[in-house]
C-alpha positions as a Markdown table, in Angstrom:
| # | Residue | x | y | z |
|---|---|---|---|---|
| 1 | Met | 151.8 | -91.3 | 194.1 |
| 2 | Gly | 151.0 | -91.2 | 190.3 |
| 3 | Ser | 151.3 | -88.2 | 188.1 |
| 4 | Ile | 148.0 | -86.0 | 187.8 |
| 5 | Phe | 148.5 | -85.3 | 184.3 |
| 6 | Arg | 148.2 | -89.0 | 183.1 |
| 7 | Ser | 145.4 | -91.5 | 184.0 |
| 8 | Gln | 146.5 | -94.3 | 186.0 |
| 9 | Lys | 145.2 | -97.8 | 185.9 |
| 10 | Met | 142.8 | -98.0 | 188.9 |
| 11 | Gln | 141.2 | -101.2 | 190.6 |
| 12 | Leu | 137.8 | -101.2 | 192.3 |
| 13 | Val | 138.2 | -102.9 | 195.7 |
| 14 | Gln | 136.1 | -103.3 | 198.8 |
| 15 | Met | 137.4 | -103.2 | 202.5 |
| 16 | Ile | 135.5 | -104.5 | 205.3 |
| 17 | Val | 137.1 | -102.7 | 208.6 |
| 18 | Gln | 135.9 | -102.6 | 212.2 |
| 19 | Asn | 134.4 | -99.2 | 213.3 |
| 20 | Asp | 136.9 | -98.6 | 215.7 |
| 21 | Ala | 139.8 | -99.1 | 213.3 |
| 22 | Ala | 138.1 | -97.4 | 210.3 |
| 23 | His | 139.5 | -93.9 | 211.1 |
| 24 | Ala | 143.0 | -95.2 | 211.5 |
| 25 | Val | 142.7 | -97.3 | 208.2 |
| 26 | Val | 141.3 | -94.3 | 206.4 |
| 27 | Glu | 144.0 | -91.9 | 207.8 |
| 28 | Ala | 146.9 | -94.5 | 206.8 |
| 29 | Phe | 145.7 | -94.6 | 203.2 |
| 30 | Gly | 145.2 | -90.9 | 202.8 |
| 31 | Glu | 148.8 | -90.3 | 204.0 |
| 32 | Gln | 149.9 | -92.6 | 201.3 |
| 33 | Gly | 147.8 | -91.0 | 198.7 |
| 34 | Leu | 147.0 | -94.1 | 196.7 |
| 35 | Val | 143.3 | -94.7 | 197.5 |
| 36 | Glu | 140.3 | -92.8 | 196.3 |
| 37 | Phe | 137.2 | -93.3 | 198.4 |
| 38 | Arg | 133.7 | -93.5 | 196.9 |
| 39 | Asp | 130.9 | -92.1 | 198.9 |
| 40 | Leu | 128.1 | -94.9 | 199.2 |
| 41 | Asn | 125.8 | -92.7 | 201.2 |
| 42 | His | 125.4 | -90.3 | 198.1 |
| 43 | Gly | 121.9 | -89.0 | 197.9 |
| 44 | Gln | 121.0 | -89.8 | 201.6 |
| 45 | Pro | 120.2 | -87.0 | 203.8 |
| 46 | Phe | 123.0 | -85.6 | 205.8 |
| 47 | His | 121.6 | -85.7 | 209.2 |
| 48 | Lys | 120.9 | -89.6 | 208.5 |
| 49 | Arg | 124.5 | -90.7 | 207.7 |
| 50 | Ala | 126.5 | -92.7 | 210.2 |
| 51 | Phe | 129.5 | -90.1 | 210.2 |
| 52 | Thr | 127.5 | -87.1 | 210.8 |
| 53 | Asp | 129.1 | -86.3 | 214.2 |
| 54 | Glu | 132.6 | -86.9 | 213.0 |
| 55 | Val | 132.0 | -84.5 | 209.9 |
| 56 | Lys | 130.7 | -81.9 | 212.4 |
| 57 | Lys | 133.8 | -82.1 | 214.5 |
| 58 | Cys | 136.1 | -82.0 | 211.3 |
| 59 | Glu | 134.1 | -78.5 | 210.4 |
| 60 | Glu | 134.6 | -77.5 | 214.0 |
| 61 | Val | 138.5 | -78.1 | 213.7 |
| 62 | Gln | 138.6 | -76.4 | 210.4 |
| 63 | Arg | 136.9 | -73.3 | 211.8 |
| 64 | Lys | 139.3 | -73.0 | 214.7 |
| 65 | Leu | 142.2 | -73.5 | 212.4 |
| 66 | Val | 141.0 | -70.7 | 210.2 |
| 67 | Ala | 140.6 | -68.3 | 213.0 |
| 68 | Leu | 143.9 | -69.2 | 214.5 |
| 69 | Lys | 145.7 | -68.9 | 211.0 |
| 70 | Ala | 144.0 | -65.4 | 210.5 |
| 71 | Ala | 145.3 | -64.3 | 213.9 |
| 72 | Leu | 148.8 | -65.5 | 213.4 |
| 73 | Asp | 148.6 | -63.7 | 209.7 |
| 74 | His | 147.4 | -60.5 | 211.6 |
| 75 | Glu | 150.4 | -60.5 | 213.6 |
| 76 | Asn | 152.9 | -61.8 | 211.0 |
| 77 | Met | 153.8 | -64.8 | 212.9 |
| 78 | Glu | 155.0 | -68.2 | 211.4 |
| 79 | Ile | 153.0 | -71.6 | 211.7 |
| 80 | Asn | 155.1 | -74.4 | 213.5 |
| 81 | Glu | 153.9 | -77.4 | 210.9 |
| 82 | Glu | 155.8 | -80.0 | 212.9 |
| 83 | Leu | 153.3 | -80.4 | 215.7 |
| 84 | Gly | 150.3 | -80.4 | 213.4 |
| 85 | Ala | 151.9 | -83.3 | 211.4 |
| 86 | Thr | 152.5 | -85.5 | 214.4 |
| 87 | Ala | 149.2 | -85.0 | 216.2 |
| 88 | Gly | 146.4 | -87.0 | 215.8 |
| 89 | Ser | 142.8 | -85.9 | 215.2 |
| 90 | Glu | 141.6 | -86.1 | 218.9 |
| 91 | Glu | 144.8 | -84.4 | 220.1 |
| 92 | Leu | 144.5 | -81.7 | 217.5 |
| 93 | Ala | 141.0 | -81.0 | 218.4 |
| 94 | Ser | 141.8 | -80.7 | 222.1 |
| 95 | Met | 144.9 | -78.5 | 221.3 |
| 96 | Leu | 143.0 | -76.3 | 219.2 |
| 97 | Ala | 140.2 | -75.8 | 221.7 |
| 98 | Asp | 142.9 | -74.6 | 224.3 |
| 99 | Lys | 144.6 | -72.4 | 222.0 |
| 100 | Glu | 141.1 | -70.8 | 220.7 |
| 101 | Glu | 140.2 | -70.1 | 224.4 |
| 102 | Glu | 143.6 | -68.7 | 225.0 |
| 103 | Leu | 143.4 | -66.5 | 221.9 |
| 104 | His | 140.1 | -65.5 | 223.1 |
| 105 | Gln | 141.0 | -64.4 | 226.3 |
| 106 | Met | 144.1 | -62.5 | 225.0 |
| 107 | Thr | 141.6 | -60.7 | 222.4 |
| 108 | Thr | 139.1 | -59.7 | 225.2 |
| 109 | Gln | 141.9 | -58.3 | 227.5 |
| 110 | Glu | 143.5 | -56.3 | 224.5 |
| 111 | Leu | 140.0 | -54.9 | 223.6 |
| 112 | Met | 139.3 | -54.1 | 227.4 |
| 113 | Leu | 142.8 | -52.2 | 227.4 |
| 114 | Lys | 142.1 | -50.3 | 224.1 |
| 115 | Lys | 138.4 | -49.5 | 225.5 |
| 116 | Asn | 139.8 | -48.1 | 228.6 |
| 117 | His | 142.6 | -46.0 | 226.5 |
| 118 | Asn | 139.6 | -44.7 | 224.5 |
| 119 | Ser | 137.5 | -44.0 | 227.7 |
| 120 | Leu | 140.4 | -41.9 | 229.1 |
| 121 | Leu | 140.8 | -39.9 | 225.6 |
| 122 | Glu | 137.1 | -39.1 | 226.0 |
| 123 | Gln | 137.5 | -38.0 | 229.6 |
| 124 | Arg | 140.3 | -35.7 | 228.7 |
| 125 | His | 138.3 | -34.1 | 225.8 |
| 126 | Val | 135.3 | -33.7 | 228.3 |
| 127 | Leu | 137.7 | -31.7 | 231.0 |
| 128 | Glu | 139.4 | -29.6 | 228.0 |
| 129 | Ile | 136.2 | -28.6 | 226.0 |
| 130 | Gly | 133.9 | -28.5 | 229.4 |
| 131 | Ser | 136.1 | -26.0 | 231.0 |
| 132 | Lys | 135.1 | -23.4 | 228.2 |
| 133 | Ile | 131.5 | -24.3 | 228.1 |
| 134 | Tyr | 131.1 | -24.5 | 231.8 |
| 135 | Ala | 132.7 | -21.1 | 232.7 |
| 136 | Ala | 130.5 | -19.4 | 230.1 |
| 137 | Gln | 127.0 | -21.2 | 231.0 |
| 138 | Ala | 127.1 | -22.1 | 234.5 |
| 139 | Pro | 125.1 | -19.7 | 236.8 |
| 140 | Gly | 125.4 | -19.4 | 240.5 |
| 141 | Thr | 129.3 | -19.1 | 240.0 |
| 142 | Ala | 131.8 | -16.7 | 241.2 |
| 143 | Leu | 135.3 | -15.8 | 240.5 |
| 144 | Gly | 137.1 | -15.4 | 244.0 |
| 145 | Gly | 140.6 | -15.4 | 245.5 |
| 146 | Val | 144.0 | -14.5 | 243.8 |
| 147 | Ser | 143.8 | -17.6 | 241.5 |
| 148 | Gly | 140.3 | -16.8 | 240.2 |
| 149 | Glu | 139.1 | -20.4 | 241.0 |
| 150 | Leu | 135.7 | -21.3 | 239.7 |
| 151 | Glu | 133.2 | -22.4 | 242.3 |
| 152 | Met | 129.8 | -23.4 | 242.3 |
| 153 | Ser | 127.2 | -24.3 | 244.9 |
| 154 | Asp | 126.7 | -27.9 | 246.1 |
| 155 | Phe | 123.9 | -29.2 | 244.1 |
| 156 | Ser | 123.3 | -32.2 | 246.2 |
| 157 | Ser | 122.2 | -30.2 | 249.1 |
| 158 | Ser | 118.5 | -29.9 | 250.0 |
| 159 | Thr | 118.6 | -26.2 | 249.2 |
| 160 | Ala | 119.7 | -26.6 | 245.7 |
| 161 | Thr | 116.4 | -27.4 | 244.0 |
| 162 | Ser | 116.4 | -24.0 | 242.1 |
| 163 | Met | 120.0 | -24.4 | 241.1 |
| 164 | Leu | 121.2 | -25.8 | 237.6 |
| 165 | Ser | 122.7 | -29.1 | 237.7 |
| 166 | Tyr | 124.7 | -30.3 | 234.6 |
| 167 | Val | 125.4 | -33.5 | 232.6 |
| 168 | Ala | 128.6 | -34.0 | 230.5 |
| 169 | Gly | 129.9 | -36.4 | 228.0 |
| 170 | Val | 130.4 | -37.5 | 224.3 |
| 171 | Met | 127.9 | -38.9 | 221.8 |
| 172 | Pro | 128.2 | -40.3 | 218.3 |
| 173 | Arg | 127.6 | -37.3 | 215.9 |
| 174 | Leu | 125.1 | -39.0 | 213.8 |
| 175 | Ser | 122.6 | -39.1 | 216.9 |
| 176 | Met | 123.3 | -35.8 | 218.2 |
| 177 | Gln | 120.4 | -33.8 | 216.4 |
| 178 | Ser | 117.9 | -36.3 | 217.3 |
| 179 | Phe | 119.4 | -36.3 | 220.9 |
| 180 | Gln | 118.9 | -32.3 | 221.0 |
| 181 | Arg | 115.4 | -32.6 | 219.9 |
| 182 | Val | 114.5 | -35.0 | 222.3 |
| 183 | Ile | 116.0 | -33.0 | 225.3 |
| 184 | Phe | 114.2 | -30.0 | 224.1 |
| 185 | Arg | 110.8 | -31.8 | 224.1 |
| 186 | Ser | 111.4 | -34.0 | 227.4 |
| 187 | Thr | 112.5 | -30.6 | 229.3 |
| 188 | Arg | 110.0 | -28.5 | 227.6 |
| 189 | Gly | 112.7 | -26.2 | 226.7 |
| 190 | Asn | 114.1 | -25.8 | 230.2 |
| 191 | Ala | 117.6 | -26.9 | 229.3 |
| 192 | Ile | 120.7 | -25.1 | 228.2 |
| 193 | Met | 122.6 | -27.3 | 225.8 |
| 194 | Ser | 126.0 | -26.9 | 224.2 |
| 195 | Ser | 127.9 | -29.4 | 222.0 |
| 196 | Val | 131.2 | -29.1 | 220.3 |
| 197 | Ala | 132.6 | -31.6 | 217.6 |
| 198 | Val | 135.6 | -33.6 | 219.2 |
| 199 | Asp | 138.4 | -33.3 | 216.7 |
| 200 | Glu | 139.8 | -36.8 | 217.1 |
| 201 | Thr | 138.3 | -40.0 | 215.7 |
| 202 | Leu | 137.3 | -42.2 | 218.5 |
| 203 | His | 136.1 | -45.8 | 218.8 |
| 204 | Asp | 133.2 | -48.0 | 220.1 |
| 205 | Tyr | 134.2 | -51.4 | 221.3 |
| 206 | Asp | 132.0 | -54.5 | 221.3 |
| 207 | Leu | 133.5 | -56.9 | 223.9 |
| 208 | Lys | 131.0 | -59.6 | 223.2 |
| 209 | Met | 131.5 | -59.6 | 219.3 |
| 210 | Gly | 134.9 | -58.5 | 219.4 |
| 211 | Glu | 134.4 | -55.7 | 217.2 |
| 212 | Val | 135.9 | -52.1 | 217.0 |
| 213 | His | 134.2 | -49.3 | 215.1 |
| 214 | Glu | 135.4 | -45.8 | 214.4 |
| 215 | Val | 133.1 | -43.1 | 215.4 |
| 216 | Glu | 133.0 | -39.3 | 215.0 |
| 217 | Lys | 131.8 | -37.9 | 218.4 |
| 218 | Asp | 130.7 | -34.6 | 219.9 |
| 219 | Phe | 131.1 | -33.3 | 223.4 |
| 220 | Phe | 127.8 | -32.2 | 225.1 |
| 221 | Met | 127.0 | -30.4 | 228.4 |
| 222 | Ile | 123.6 | -29.9 | 229.4 |
| 223 | Phe | 122.5 | -27.7 | 232.2 |
| 224 | Val | 118.8 | -28.4 | 233.8 |
| 225 | Ser | 117.3 | -27.4 | 236.8 |
| 226 | Gly | 117.0 | -29.8 | 239.7 |
| 227 | Glu | 118.0 | -33.7 | 240.1 |
| 228 | Val | 115.0 | -35.0 | 238.4 |
| 229 | Leu | 115.7 | -33.4 | 235.1 |
| 230 | Lys | 119.4 | -34.4 | 235.4 |
| 231 | Ser | 118.5 | -37.9 | 236.0 |
| 232 | Lys | 116.1 | -37.7 | 233.0 |
| 233 | Val | 118.5 | -36.4 | 230.8 |
| 234 | Ala | 121.1 | -38.8 | 231.7 |
| 235 | Lys | 118.8 | -41.7 | 230.9 |
| 236 | Ile | 118.2 | -40.1 | 227.4 |
| 237 | Ala | 121.8 | -39.5 | 226.6 |
| 238 | Thr | 122.7 | -43.1 | 227.4 |
| 239 | Tyr | 119.7 | -44.3 | 225.2 |
| 240 | Phe | 121.2 | -42.4 | 222.3 |
| 241 | Gly | 124.7 | -44.3 | 222.8 |
| 242 | Gly | 126.2 | -41.2 | 224.8 |
| 243 | Thr | 128.8 | -41.8 | 227.4 |
| 244 | Leu | 128.5 | -39.6 | 230.5 |
| 245 | Tyr | 131.9 | -38.3 | 232.3 |
| 246 | Ala | 132.5 | -36.7 | 235.7 |
| 247 | Tyr | 133.1 | -33.1 | 235.5 |
| 248 | Pro | 134.5 | -31.3 | 238.8 |
| 249 | Asp | 132.8 | -28.3 | 240.1 |
| 250 | Met | 136.2 | -27.0 | 241.3 |
| 251 | Ala | 139.0 | -25.9 | 239.2 |
| 252 | Ala | 141.3 | -27.6 | 241.5 |
| 253 | Asp | 139.5 | -31.0 | 241.3 |
| 254 | Lys | 139.5 | -30.5 | 237.5 |
| 255 | Ala | 143.0 | -30.0 | 237.6 |
| 256 | Ala | 143.8 | -32.9 | 239.6 |
| 257 | Met | 141.4 | -35.2 | 237.6 |
| 258 | Ala | 143.3 | -33.9 | 234.3 |
| 259 | Ala | 146.6 | -35.0 | 235.8 |
| 260 | Glu | 145.4 | -38.2 | 236.8 |
| 261 | Val | 144.0 | -38.8 | 233.3 |
| 262 | Glu | 147.3 | -38.0 | 231.6 |
| 263 | Lys | 149.1 | -40.4 | 234.1 |
| 264 | Arg | 146.9 | -43.3 | 233.2 |
| 265 | Leu | 146.8 | -42.4 | 229.4 |
| 266 | Gly | 150.5 | -42.7 | 229.5 |
| 267 | Glu | 150.5 | -46.0 | 231.4 |
| 268 | Ala | 147.8 | -47.4 | 228.8 |
| 269 | Asp | 150.1 | -46.2 | 225.9 |
| 270 | Ser | 152.9 | -48.2 | 227.5 |
| 271 | Ile | 151.1 | -51.4 | 228.1 |
| 272 | Leu | 149.5 | -51.4 | 224.6 |
| 273 | Ala | 152.8 | -50.6 | 223.0 |
| 274 | Ser | 154.5 | -53.6 | 224.6 |
| 275 | Thr | 151.5 | -56.2 | 223.6 |
């Protein structure tokens, strides 16, 4: 190929090529770098051009290449250029489609693992912070036995309509004030609510969009009378972006759940460290 710093003598030629062989001919000339092609469809609307579908396919291939290169750069992986140099356009498009689907599945699985890890962290905070609030706020409790185990009546029984039920979970800190006002109005003040800031930055995961956001969250525990108000409070908490978690009544059950959460956290840390 001639030097780019000096004008070269050019000759205008016209080639008549069959449609089936046009792609191969243009590709061969392109590899030589000796021909400059002119667009004879200049000024014609794009959707009326004969090669519109081919251009869209090229744009789709380019999009996949950019996405795959960004993923490889993120993992500091080198690109194997030998296969791309020998592959044809159709073969390259098929290969990129397979790689993009594989990358999408791997990314989704990684996000699911991280989301599960984040849920375990939130469950641990609920158990740790909730134990302090529960002991101070829960009525109908009694300390008995040598171990001083905390017990509460069974709220699911038919005689528990006058007892307090509770809802526990975590919520984005920005929504907490509005959530408290709505809870007060919806229950007409017949609710005991406590909230504590979580001293760890948590995350929200969008599996559909593949996005991760750092969010500051607060723990909340709400005591209400009856299952009807409990269900209403749970729906309101979900509407404000809160996540509800189980909190056992019995201290033994809480200790067992805490041990299970720590075990699963260790397993999740090992899996994420190896991926």
